Backbone bond lengths (Angstrom), bond angles and torsions (degrees), N, CA, C in turn:
res aa  C-N    CA-C-N  psi(-1)  N-CA   C-N-CA  omega(-1)  CA-C   N-CA-C  phi
1 X - - - 1.406 - - 1.652 100.15 -
2 X 1.301 114.75 132.68 1.483 117.76 -179.67 1.519 110.29 -82.68
3 X 1.352 112.96 162.36 1.353 124.09 -178.92 1.626 111.53 -53.75
4 X 1.268 111.19 -39.58 1.475 118.19 -178.33 1.587 109.27 -69.40
5 X 1.346 118.99 -43.04 1.358 125.84 179.12 1.559 109.80 -59.94
6 X 1.325 112.04 -42.28 1.506 114.89 -179.28 1.550 105.69 -67.14
7 X 1.287 120.14 -44.39 1.538 119.93 -177.41 1.490 111.02 -63.83
8 X 1.280 115.26 -33.24 1.475 119.32 178.81 1.505 111.23 -60.79
9 X 1.349 113.71 -42.08 1.468 121.03 179.71 1.622 109.94 -73.61
10 X 1.215 112.48 -36.37 1.603 115.64 174.12 1.555 107.76 -60.51
11 X 1.353 119.83 -43.43 1.396 120.77 178.79 1.518 113.04 -68.57
12 X 1.339 121.06 -34.35 1.333 123.23 172.51 1.523 116.10 -62.74
13 X 1.428 112.41 -41.48 1.437 116.49 178.76 1.633 107.54 -66.31
14 X 1.238 115.85 -42.50 1.481 119.22 179.55 1.574 108.60 -58.88
15 X 1.258 114.66 -46.83 1.487 121.00 -176.70 1.651 107.31 -60.67
16 X 1.279 116.22 -45.35 1.381 122.36 178.33 1.548 107.65 -55.35
17 X 1.264 112.95 -52.29 1.564 117.49 -176.64 1.530 109.77 -58.74
18 X 1.290 117.74 -44.66 1.410 125.05 178.47 1.574 116.53 -66.52
19 X 1.450 111.43 -16.95 1.492 117.69 175.46 1.504 106.51 -80.20
20 X 1.339 120.38 -15.84 1.527 125.68 -177.47 1.512 111.80 111.99
21 X 1.261 119.84 5.33 1.513 115.10 169.85 1.581 107.59 -75.73
22 X 1.325 111.83 154.64 1.487 116.28 178.68 1.497 107.52 -74.56
23 X 1.422 111.24 173.53 1.423 122.41 -173.88 1.560 109.13 -62.96
24 X 1.318 120.97 -43.57 1.358 122.93 -178.95 1.521 110.93 -64.24
25 X 1.205 119.08 -49.53 1.500 123.48 174.50 1.490 112.99 -57.90
26 X 1.352 122.66 -35.10 1.391 120.64 -177.18 1.516 108.13 -67.39
27 X 1.415 117.14 -45.95 1.424 120.19 -173.71 1.535 106.12 -68.42
28 X 1.230 120.06 -49.09 1.468 120.45 -177.00 1.467 113.78 -61.26
29 X 1.346 120.25 -48.48 1.379 119.52 -173.38 1.556 113.52 -74.87
30 X 1.361 114.05 -16.42 1.496 115.79 174.00 1.520 113.53 -72.69
31 X 1.241 115.62 -20.36 1.436 121.36 -174.12 1.622 115.29 -118.61
32 X 1.314 112.26 -3.23 1.578 116.84 -170.41 1.532 109.00 -66.57
33 X 1.295 116.50 -34.73 1.629 116.22 -179.36 1.554 108.84 -60.22
34 X 1.239 121.55 -22.92 1.522 121.24 177.25 1.467 110.79 -59.52
35 X 1.368 116.24 -31.62 1.496 123.12 -178.35 1.546 109.56 -99.52
36 X 1.351 117.20 3.87 1.425 117.98 -179.99 1.652 110.36 75.71
37 X 1.198 116.50 20.20 1.513 123.34 173.63 1.482 112.05 -90.59
38 X 1.265 112.85 129.15 1.511 123.87 175.03 1.489 111.14 -57.94
39 X 1.389 120.29 134.68 1.422 117.04 -173.98 1.544 110.75 -64.35
40 X 1.316 117.38 -34.38 1.557 115.75 -179.75 1.589 108.08 -61.90
41 X 1.284 120.42 -37.72 1.434 119.61 -179.13 1.488 106.19 -68.64
42 X 1.310 118.67 -45.77 1.471 122.58 177.30 1.552 110.23 -49.09
43 X 1.225 116.03 -49.99 1.577 123.25 -178.84 1.437 108.57 -57.93
44 X 1.365 115.62 -47.16 1.524 116.55 -177.00 1.540 109.81 -73.89
45 X 1.273 121.32 -37.21 1.449 120.60 179.88 1.493 112.78 -62.72
46 X 1.300 117.72 -34.99 1.528 124.31 -175.53 1.546 109.55 -92.91
47 X 1.310 122.48 -10.54 1.511 123.44 -168.71 1.481 110.70 -56.76
48 X 1.237 124.99 -40.80 1.435 126.67 -175.89 1.576 117.83 -71.70
49 X 1.364 115.52 -7.65 1.382 118.93 -173.68 1.608 108.23 -95.74
50 X 1.199 124.63 -8.35 1.405 124.85 179.31 1.515 114.98 -60.41
51 X 1.365 120.75 160.01 1.387 119.42 178.21 1.511 117.97 64.42
52 X 1.338 113.76 23.56 1.489 117.29 -176.19 1.492 109.65 73.20
53 X 1.354 121.55 46.56 1.356 129.61 -177.04 1.511 112.19 70.47
54 X 1.250 113.05 95.58 1.564 116.30 175.77 1.569 116.19 64.86
55 X 1.303 109.53 21.94 1.565 116.68 179.70 1.556 109.37 69.16
56 X 1.420 113.99 24.49 1.486 118.28 175.45 1.558 112.07 -86.56
57 X 1.265 116.42 -5.64 1.541 122.94 -177.44 1.558 112.16 65.57
58 X 1.262 122.68 32.09 1.386 124.83 177.74 1.494 108.45 -94.31
59 X 1.342 124.18 -124.37 1.352 126.72 -178.21 1.561 110.53 -59.72
60 X 1.368 115.11 126.27 1.528 118.11 177.26 1.490 115.10 -47.68
61 X 1.274 116.46 129.82 1.489 122.83 -179.66 1.567 110.77 -60.70
62 X 1.330 120.01 -33.97 1.385 119.74 -178.37 1.524 105.91 -67.37
63 X 1.317 118.56 -44.50 1.440 121.91 179.54 1.646 108.68 -62.14
64 X 1.308 115.77 -41.69 1.402 118.23 179.67 1.579 108.76 -61.73
65 X 1.299 120.44 -42.19 1.395 123.41 176.10 1.541 111.56 -54.61
66 X 1.309 118.16 -39.56 1.482 124.23 -177.10 1.589 108.66 -72.45
67 X 1.353 114.07 -31.22 1.515 119.45 175.58 1.536 110.09 -73.95
68 X 1.294 117.41 -30.06 1.499 120.82 173.75 1.561 109.46 -64.33
69 X 1.288 111.36 -42.61 1.660 117.95 173.70 1.346 109.54 -65.34
70 X 1.372 125.00 -38.28 1.417 126.40 175.83 1.615 111.99 -54.02
71 X 1.326 110.09 -48.28 1.455 118.06 178.22 1.538 111.06 -57.23
72 X 1.348 117.29 -43.16 1.479 120.37 -178.59 1.577 110.48 -69.25
73 X 1.393 113.24 -29.38 1.433 121.28 178.23 1.558 111.63 -68.17
74 X 1.328 116.58 -54.02 1.421 119.69 -175.09 1.445 117.86 -149.25
75 X 1.429 114.74 23.03 1.457 116.71 171.19 1.553 116.38 -61.50
76 X 1.254 115.60 147.82 1.445 120.05 178.83 1.440 112.31 -82.84
77 X 1.358 120.19 137.14 1.470 122.80 171.29 1.414 110.13 -121.00
78 X 1.294 117.39 26.96 1.460 123.69 179.72 1.543 108.96 -115.97
79 X 1.407 117.77 123.63 1.474 116.64 -178.59 1.580 106.86 -61.81
80 X 1.332 115.10 144.13 1.456 117.78 175.23 1.550 115.46 77.34
81 X 1.290 120.06 2.36 1.508 125.70 -174.15 1.556 106.77 -78.74
82 X 1.286 115.81 77.86 1.367 120.70 179.46 1.531 113.54 -62.08
83 X 1.267 117.91 -44.06 1.515 121.49 174.42 1.443 115.16 -62.44
84 X 1.391 118.46 -38.55 1.508 124.59 173.87 1.593 107.34 -59.27
85 X 1.277 116.40 -50.97 1.422 118.70 -178.63 1.591 112.50 -62.61
86 X 1.211 114.57 -38.12 1.482 119.24 176.94 1.409 111.14 -62.40
87 X 1.361 122.76 -47.42 1.382 128.26 179.05 1.600 111.36 -58.57
88 X 1.243 112.08 -42.57 1.521 118.29 -178.02 1.457 108.12 -71.83
89 X 1.317 124.19 -43.37 1.408 131.79 -177.64 1.586 104.63 -63.62
90 X 1.363 123.00 -44.00 1.362 124.33 176.60 1.463 112.05 -61.12
91 X 1.344 122.28 -37.49 1.387 126.89 179.60 1.461 112.13 -66.72
92 X 1.353 114.50 -43.33 1.447 118.12 179.59 1.442 113.45 -70.95
93 X 1.377 119.76 -35.83 1.469 122.83 173.40 1.548 109.45 -62.66
94 X 1.314 121.52 -49.63 1.441 122.13 176.78 1.499 116.50 -57.10
95 X 1.404 118.14 -38.86 1.409 124.66 178.70 1.598 106.27 -66.71
96 X 1.339 113.84 -52.58 1.385 117.21 177.40 1.521 117.30 -53.78
97 X 1.406 115.24 -37.18 1.436 116.26 -177.41 1.501 109.23 -69.52
98 X 1.338 118.54 -43.20 1.422 125.13 178.46 1.507 114.11 -59.61
99 X 1.359 115.05 -38.53 1.470 122.86 -178.15 1.550 106.16 -69.29
100 X 1.274 116.84 -42.34 1.491 122.56 179.65 1.536 109.67 -63.23
101 X 1.243 112.84 -50.41 1.492 120.34 175.30 1.524 117.08 -54.80
102 X 1.306 117.58 -37.28 1.373 118.99 177.50 1.527 115.53 -88.01
103 X 1.305 118.09 -22.03 1.433 119.58 -173.24 1.649 113.43 -116.82
104 X 1.383 111.04 -11.40 1.534 111.54 174.41 1.576 110.51 99.55
105 X 1.410 119.40 -18.84 1.399 121.40 -171.92 1.531 107.34 -171.00
106 X 1.315 111.95 163.88 1.451 122.81 172.53 1.511 110.10 -110.37
107 X 1.403 112.60 -10.39 1.514 120.27 -174.19 1.431 112.98 -90.06
108 X 1.213 118.08 120.32 1.470 122.31 -179.03 1.599 111.95 -52.73
109 X 1.339 116.14 -50.09 1.529 111.92 179.74 1.479 115.39 -59.66
110 X 1.305 116.25 -31.37 1.499 115.54 176.50 1.505 110.44 -72.92
111 X 1.382 118.96 -41.31 1.441 119.74 179.23 1.547 110.48 -60.54
112 X 1.319 119.30 -36.94 1.434 125.39 -178.67 1.628 112.81 -82.08
113 X 1.261 114.45 -18.95 1.454 119.96 179.07 1.568 109.33 76.61
114 X 1.349 118.21 36.73 1.478 125.89 -178.22 1.555 109.02 -118.08
115 X 1.291 113.10 154.48 1.420 118.97 175.22 1.537 108.80 -67.02
116 X 1.398 119.24 134.91 1.435 117.40 173.36 1.448 115.24 -79.21
117 X 1.376 110.96 84.24 1.545 115.89 -175.94 1.565 106.26 -116.17
118 X 1.215 115.09 171.90 1.591 115.69 171.13 1.452 112.11 -59.58
119 X 1.278 115.18 134.55 1.465 128.83 -175.24 1.538 113.59 -109.23
120 X 1.345 115.35 137.87 1.419 118.03 169.68 1.546 107.85 -61.25
121 X 1.348 114.73 144.85 1.423 119.34 178.77 1.501 113.33 -73.94
122 X 1.368 118.33 -5.72 1.504 120.06 -174.93 1.476 103.38 -82.77
123 X 1.301 121.26 127.37 1.440 122.78 174.07 1.490 113.15 -71.27
124 X 1.409 116.77 152.63 1.386 123.56 -177.27 1.626 108.54 -70.83
125 X 1.176 111.58 140.43 1.550 120.06 -179.31 1.524 104.76 -60.20
126 X 1.341 119.02 137.88 1.474 126.53 -175.48 1.528 104.15 -88.67
127 X 1.224 117.30 101.43 1.555 120.10 176.35 1.456 107.60 -124.13
128 X 1.407 117.58 175.50 1.369 122.01 178.14 1.531 109.20 -57.94
129 X 1.384 117.53 -45.96 1.465 122.21 179.62 1.577 111.18 -56.28
130 X 1.304 112.68 -46.04 1.512 116.49 179.94 1.548 110.36 -56.45
131 X 1.276 120.59 -42.46 1.425 122.86 -177.40 1.555 111.05 -69.36
132 X 1.298 113.80 -36.37 1.537 119.52 -178.83 1.555 112.64 -75.08
133 X 1.348 117.38 -27.61 1.468 113.88 -179.35 1.509 115.50 -98.40
134 X 1.316 118.23 -2.68 1.356 120.27 -176.15 1.589 110.31 -112.09
135 X 1.357 110.84 134.99 1.478 114.62 174.42 1.539 119.86 -78.28
136 X 1.398 112.05 8.32 1.492 115.21 -168.80 1.557 113.04 -59.85
137 X 1.262 116.28 -36.78 1.543 117.60 -175.63 1.515 107.43 -68.21
138 X 1.238 118.95 -32.45 1.471 123.42 176.07 1.562 114.07 -67.65
139 X 1.381 111.99 -33.26 1.521 120.01 178.11 1.484 105.96 -72.11
140 X 1.333 116.74 -44.61 1.551 122.01 173.17 1.504 111.42 -47.22
141 X 1.358 112.63 -57.90 1.491 118.79 -176.89 1.423 108.17 -57.14
142 X 1.414 119.20 -50.71 1.434 123.02 -176.61 1.515 112.24 -56.30
143 X 1.275 117.93 -43.48 1.522 122.59 179.94 1.501 111.94 -65.96
144 X 1.251 120.73 -38.83 1.431 121.46 -178.03 1.547 110.55 -71.43
145 X 1.388 115.57 -40.88 1.399 118.40 176.58 1.557 113.69 -67.36
146 X 1.358 117.49 -41.65 1.490 115.42 177.11 1.439 110.03 -65.32
147 X 1.308 120.61 -35.67 1.489 119.60 179.02 1.459 108.93 -66.80
148 X 1.234 119.99 -48.97 1.549 121.40 -172.61 1.484 113.12 -75.10
149 X 1.360 119.39 -34.81 1.421 121.65 179.82 1.489 110.84 -76.89
150 X 1.239 122.05 -20.22 1.449 123.02 176.67 1.534 106.78 104.19
151 X 1.423 115.34 -178.64 1.394 115.93 -168.45 1.682 110.13 -116.84
152 X 1.183 118.29 -1.35 1.472 121.69 -179.99 1.492 111.33 -140.30
153 X 1.351 115.77 88.26 1.413 120.57 -177.28 1.500 120.45 47.01
154 X 1.298 120.51 -114.06 1.493 116.89 178.11 1.455 116.62 -88.51
155 X 1.284 118.83 3.35 1.455 122.03 175.39 1.445 111.46 -79.52
156 X 1.347 119.05 100.31 1.438 125.63 178.60 1.547 113.92 -73.10
157 X 1.223 118.36 151.20 1.410 120.07 168.89 1.450 110.52 -66.08
158 X 1.255 121.29 134.51 1.445 126.64 -175.14 1.560 108.75 -74.56
159 X 1.312 115.68 104.14 1.402 120.81 -179.28 1.523 118.55 -92.45
Protein backbone atom coordinates (compact mmCIF):
# COMPACT_ATOMS: atom_id res chain seq x y z
CA UNK A 1 0.00 0.00 0.00
CA UNK A 2 1.45 3.36 -0.97
CA UNK A 3 1.89 6.31 1.39
CA UNK A 4 -0.88 8.12 -0.49
CA UNK A 5 -3.27 5.17 -0.12
CA UNK A 6 -2.53 5.00 3.60
CA UNK A 7 -3.10 8.74 4.02
CA UNK A 8 -6.39 8.49 2.09
CA UNK A 9 -7.57 5.89 4.61
CA UNK A 10 -6.33 8.02 7.49
CA UNK A 11 -8.37 10.94 6.14
CA UNK A 12 -11.40 8.66 5.70
CA UNK A 13 -11.09 7.52 9.33
CA UNK A 14 -10.79 11.11 10.54
CA UNK A 15 -13.85 12.08 8.50
CA UNK A 16 -15.85 9.21 9.99
CA UNK A 17 -14.86 10.35 13.47
CA UNK A 18 -15.87 13.93 12.70
CA UNK A 19 -19.22 12.66 11.40
CA UNK A 20 -19.92 11.36 14.92
CA UNK A 21 -18.73 7.76 14.81
CA UNK A 22 -16.61 6.66 17.73
CA UNK A 23 -12.85 6.13 17.49
CA UNK A 24 -13.08 2.35 17.08
CA UNK A 25 -15.72 2.63 14.37
CA UNK A 26 -13.66 5.19 12.47
CA UNK A 27 -10.56 2.98 12.40
CA UNK A 28 -12.37 -0.23 11.59
CA UNK A 29 -14.69 1.17 8.91
CA UNK A 30 -11.88 3.03 7.13
CA UNK A 31 -10.13 -0.29 6.45
CA UNK A 32 -12.96 -2.84 6.40
CA UNK A 33 -13.20 -2.98 2.62
CA UNK A 34 -9.67 -4.42 2.50
CA UNK A 35 -11.24 -7.59 3.88
CA UNK A 36 -14.43 -7.41 1.85
CA UNK A 37 -16.43 -6.28 4.88
CA UNK A 38 -19.39 -3.98 4.36
CA UNK A 39 -18.89 -0.61 6.05
CA UNK A 40 -22.20 -0.85 7.93
CA UNK A 41 -21.16 -4.22 9.39
CA UNK A 42 -17.76 -2.79 10.34
CA UNK A 43 -19.45 0.12 12.09
CA UNK A 44 -21.67 -2.24 14.07
CA UNK A 45 -18.92 -4.75 14.92
CA UNK A 46 -16.72 -1.99 16.33
CA UNK A 47 -19.45 0.14 17.95
CA UNK A 48 -18.98 -1.19 21.49
CA UNK A 49 -15.29 -0.31 21.75
CA UNK A 50 -15.55 3.50 21.65
CA UNK A 51 -14.71 5.57 24.71
CA UNK A 52 -12.24 3.02 25.95
CA UNK A 53 -14.68 0.10 25.56
CA UNK A 54 -18.24 1.20 26.20
CA UNK A 55 -17.13 4.60 27.52
CA UNK A 56 -15.44 2.94 30.52
CA UNK A 57 -12.14 4.68 29.63
CA UNK A 58 -10.19 1.42 29.49
CA UNK A 59 -8.35 0.33 26.31
CA UNK A 60 -8.44 3.11 23.71
CA UNK A 61 -11.17 2.54 21.15
CA UNK A 62 -8.87 3.48 18.26
CA UNK A 63 -6.49 0.73 19.37
CA UNK A 64 -9.44 -1.66 19.72
CA UNK A 65 -10.45 -0.86 16.13
CA UNK A 66 -6.92 -1.76 15.08
CA UNK A 67 -7.24 -5.06 16.98
CA UNK A 68 -10.53 -5.84 15.23
CA UNK A 69 -8.67 -5.37 11.93
CA UNK A 70 -5.91 -7.68 13.19
CA UNK A 71 -8.54 -10.36 13.71
CA UNK A 72 -9.70 -9.90 10.13
CA UNK A 73 -6.09 -10.08 8.98
CA UNK A 74 -5.04 -13.28 10.71
CA UNK A 75 -7.57 -14.28 13.34
CA UNK A 76 -8.17 -17.99 13.67
CA UNK A 77 -11.61 -19.37 12.87
CA UNK A 78 -10.69 -22.99 13.60
CA UNK A 79 -11.41 -24.57 16.98
CA UNK A 80 -8.23 -25.55 18.81
CA UNK A 81 -5.94 -23.66 16.43
CA UNK A 82 -3.25 -22.78 18.97
CA UNK A 83 -0.78 -21.66 16.31
CA UNK A 84 -3.37 -19.40 14.68
CA UNK A 85 -4.22 -17.83 18.04
CA UNK A 86 -0.54 -17.38 18.75
CA UNK A 87 0.03 -15.58 15.44
CA UNK A 88 -2.94 -13.29 16.04
CA UNK A 89 -1.93 -12.53 19.62
CA UNK A 90 1.59 -11.74 18.45
CA UNK A 91 0.20 -9.29 15.89
CA UNK A 92 -2.08 -7.63 18.46
CA UNK A 93 0.77 -7.33 20.97
CA UNK A 94 3.07 -5.78 18.37
CA UNK A 95 0.38 -3.31 17.27
CA UNK A 96 -0.34 -2.44 20.91
CA UNK A 97 3.34 -1.89 21.62
CA UNK A 98 3.73 0.46 18.69
CA UNK A 99 0.55 2.37 19.57
CA UNK A 100 1.72 2.79 23.16
CA UNK A 101 5.18 3.91 22.03
CA UNK A 102 3.70 6.54 19.70
CA UNK A 103 0.94 7.79 21.97
CA UNK A 104 2.19 7.15 25.51
CA UNK A 105 -0.55 4.76 26.57
CA UNK A 106 -3.20 2.29 25.48
CA UNK A 107 -5.58 3.50 28.17
CA UNK A 108 -8.31 5.93 27.13
CA UNK A 109 -8.41 7.74 30.50
CA UNK A 110 -4.67 8.35 30.36
CA UNK A 111 -4.82 9.58 26.76
CA UNK A 112 -7.64 11.95 27.68
CA UNK A 113 -6.03 13.02 30.94
CA UNK A 114 -9.09 12.11 33.00
CA UNK A 115 -9.51 10.03 36.14
CA UNK A 116 -10.42 6.41 35.39
CA UNK A 117 -13.76 6.49 37.19
CA UNK A 118 -17.15 5.03 36.34
CA UNK A 119 -18.59 6.90 33.38
CA UNK A 120 -22.13 7.59 32.37
CA UNK A 121 -23.06 5.61 29.27
CA UNK A 122 -24.28 8.78 27.54
CA UNK A 123 -21.68 9.89 24.98
CA UNK A 124 -20.43 13.46 25.06
CA UNK A 125 -22.09 15.82 22.62
CA UNK A 126 -19.93 16.31 19.54
CA UNK A 127 -19.28 20.04 19.38
CA UNK A 128 -16.41 22.14 18.05
CA UNK A 129 -15.08 22.35 21.62
CA UNK A 130 -15.25 18.55 21.97
CA UNK A 131 -13.08 18.08 18.89
CA UNK A 132 -10.61 20.76 20.00
CA UNK A 133 -9.99 19.39 23.48
CA UNK A 134 -9.87 15.67 22.70
CA UNK A 135 -6.87 13.89 21.17
CA UNK A 136 -9.14 11.16 19.79
CA UNK A 137 -8.85 12.10 16.13
CA UNK A 138 -5.04 11.88 16.46
CA UNK A 139 -5.41 8.43 18.05
CA UNK A 140 -7.62 7.39 15.12
CA UNK A 141 -5.03 8.59 12.60
CA UNK A 142 -2.23 6.91 14.53
CA UNK A 143 -4.05 3.57 14.71
CA UNK A 144 -4.80 3.51 10.98
CA UNK A 145 -1.19 4.38 10.10
CA UNK A 146 0.27 1.84 12.51
CA UNK A 147 -1.99 -0.86 11.16
CA UNK A 148 -1.42 -0.14 7.49
CA UNK A 149 2.28 0.60 7.66
CA UNK A 150 2.95 -2.59 9.52
CA UNK A 151 4.58 -3.26 12.82
CA UNK A 152 8.29 -3.63 12.11
CA UNK A 153 9.87 -0.87 10.10
CA UNK A 154 9.38 -1.50 6.40
CA UNK A 155 7.75 -4.88 6.90
CA UNK A 156 4.12 -4.20 6.02
CA UNK A 157 1.25 -6.32 7.16
CA UNK A 158 0.34 -8.57 4.25
CA UNK A 159 -3.01 -7.32 3.05
